[in-house]
C-alpha positions in Angstrom: 13.9 50.0 13.0 13.3 53.8 13.9 12.8 56.4 11.7 15.3 59.6 10.5 13.6 62.8 11.8 13.1 65.6 8.9 14.1 68.6 9.8 11.7 71.5 9.1 12.6 74.8 7.4 11.8 77.9 8.4 11.8 80.8 6.1 14.2 81.5 3.2 17.8 81.1 3.6 19.5 82.8 -0.2 22.1 80.1 0.1 20.1 77.6 0.1 17.9 79.2 -2.7 20.5 80.1 -5.1 21.1 76.3 -6.0 18.0 76.4 -7.5 18.3 79.5 -9.4 16.1 81.5 -7.9 16.6 85.1 -6.8 15.8 86.6 -3.3 13.3 89.4 -3.2 14.2 93.1 -2.3 12.4 94.4 0.6 10.0 96.6 0.9 11.0 100.2 1.5 9.6 101.9 4.8 6.0 104.2 4.3 7.1 107.3 5.3 4.6 109.1 6.4 3.7 112.9 5.1 2.7 115.4 7.5 -0.4 116.6 7.7 -1.5 120.4 6.4 -1.8 121.5 10.2 1.1 120.5 11.1 3.2 122.4 8.9 1.3 125.1 9.5 2.8 124.6 13.7 6.2 124.0 11.9 6.1 126.9 10.2 5.1 129.0 13.1 7.7 128.2 15.3 10.2 129.1 12.9 9.5 132.2 11.8 10.3 133.8 15.2 13.5 131.4 15.8 15.2 133.7 11.9 13.8 136.6 12.9 16.3 136.6 16.0 19.4 138.8 16.9 22.4 136.7 15.8 23.6 134.8 18.0 26.2 136.8 20.5 29.4 135.3 22.1 29.1 134.0 25.5 30.9 136.4 27.6 33.4 134.6 29.6 32.4 134.0 33.3 35.6 133.2 36.2 34.7 130.3 38.3 36.9 133.0 41.0 34.6 133.7 43.4 34.2 137.3 43.7 35.3 139.1 47.9 35.5 143.1 48.1 37.5 144.4 50.9 37.6 146.6 52.8 40.4 149.3 53.0 42.8 148.6 56.0 41.9 152.0 57.6 45.8 154.0 57.8 46.8 154.4 61.4 49.6 157.1 61.7 52.6 156.1 63.0 52.5 157.0 67.1 55.0 159.6 68.0 58.9 158.0 69.8 57.9 159.1 73.2 61.2 161.1 75.2 63.1 159.0 77.1 63.3 160.3 80.9 66.3 161.2 82.3 67.5 159.3 85.0 66.9 160.5 88.4 68.4 160.6 91.9 66.6 161.0 95.4 68.9 163.4 97.3 68.8 163.8 100.8 68.8 167.9 101.1 70.2 170.0 103.6 70.1 173.9 104.6 71.0 175.5 107.5 69.9 179.2 108.7 72.5 181.6 109.2 73.5 182.9 112.2 71.7 186.6 111.7 68.2 184.5 111.5 68.7 183.7 115.0 67.4 186.9 116.7 64.5 187.2 114.2 63.9 183.8 114.8 63.8 184.1 118.7 61.4 186.4 118.9 58.9 184.9 116.5 59.1 182.4 119.8 57.6 184.6 122.0 55.0 185.1 119.4 54.1 181.6 119.7 55.7 180.4 116.4 57.9 177.5 117.0 61.1 178.5 114.8 61.2 174.8 113.8 57.9 175.3 111.7 59.4 178.8 110.7 62.6 176.9 108.9 60.8 174.0 107.6 58.6 176.8 105.6 61.1 178.7 104.7 62.8 175.6 103.3 59.9 174.4 100.9 59.5 177.6 99.3 63.2 177.3 98.8 62.5 173.9 97.5 59.8 175.4 95.2 62.1 177.7 93.5 64.6 175.6 93.4 66.6 174.7 89.8 69.3 172.2 90.1 72.3 173.3 87.5 75.3 171.6 86.1 77.9 174.4 87.3 79.4 174.2 90.4 79.1 176.7 93.2 80.8 175.9 96.3 78.7 176.6 99.3 79.7 180.4 100.8 81.9 181.0 103.7 79.1 182.2 106.5 78.1 180.8 110.7 74.8 178.5 110.2 73.2 178.0 113.5 74.3 174.3 114.6 72.9 171.8 112.4 69.5 170.6 114.8 68.2 173.8 113.3 68.9 172.9 109.7 66.1 172.1 106.8 65.9 168.6 105.8 63.7 167.6 103.0 64.1 164.8 100.3 64.8 166.5 96.9 64.5 163.6 93.8 67.1 165.1 91.4 68.7 164.9 87.6 71.0 161.9 88.4 73.5 163.0 84.4 74.1 166.7 86.5 74.0 165.0 89.3 77.6 163.1 88.4 78.5 166.3 86.4 78.2 168.4 89.5 80.4 165.1 91.3 82.6 165.2 87.9 83.6 168.8 88.9 83.4 169.2 92.9 83.9 164.8 94.2 85.6 163.4 91.9 86.9 160.6 94.1 84.1 160.5 95.4 84.4 160.8 98.7 81.6 163.7 99.6 77.1 163.2 99.4 74.7 164.6 97.0 74.3 167.2 99.3 77.2 168.3 100.2 77.9 169.0 96.0 74.7 171.0 95.7 74.5 172.8 99.2 76.6 176.3 97.6 73.2 176.3 94.6 70.6 175.5 97.3 72.2 177.6 100.8 71.2 181.8 99.2 68.3 180.3 98.3 67.0 179.3 101.5 68.6 182.0 103.1 66.0 184.1 100.5 63.4 183.1 101.7 64.2 182.7 105.1 65.0 186.4 105.0 62.0 187.6 103.6 59.2 184.9 105.7 60.5 185.9 109.4 60.3 189.6 107.9 56.3 188.8 107.1 55.9 187.2 110.2 56.8 189.8 112.1 54.9 192.2 110.2 51.9 189.9 111.2 52.8 188.8 115.0 55.0 191.1 116.5 
């Protein structure tokens, strides 16, 4: 017949010991080691500066936003408005010499100066001095040389002034722009042609 193995008891069991009238022994207090005299001197030396330090200042608030410096934008002056240019219209202008210019032109022809060149030069001078007026001037009643002796050129003129002249002299728009300004241009041309003939006769006669 096998024997029952008896369980061995290890250590003290307070519940088990109480049954036999024994009280558990209190645990011994942990031994605290006192610092040596050298350690005390080191602690006192390190604590002295902390006691003399100024009271802590309140921490400054710092912003988490990055500081970016923007250069001031240069002020741009408003651009001046350019005035609108008036509308213009190219006109085939013409001016015919008077019959009284014929003899002088013939004399210059015999001196080697073609009449067409003299008329062209007088017309060029007249165009440089010509300034269109908004007031209509009717052509003068004068005898003129044939049309093949006329001075002709192209001139750019103010379209608004031309329309005003047409409203005064040609409301039905039947005449050309050249006919409307003829009364203003021809007197200047005649004056320049008379002066030029005299000038050239003194020089070449």
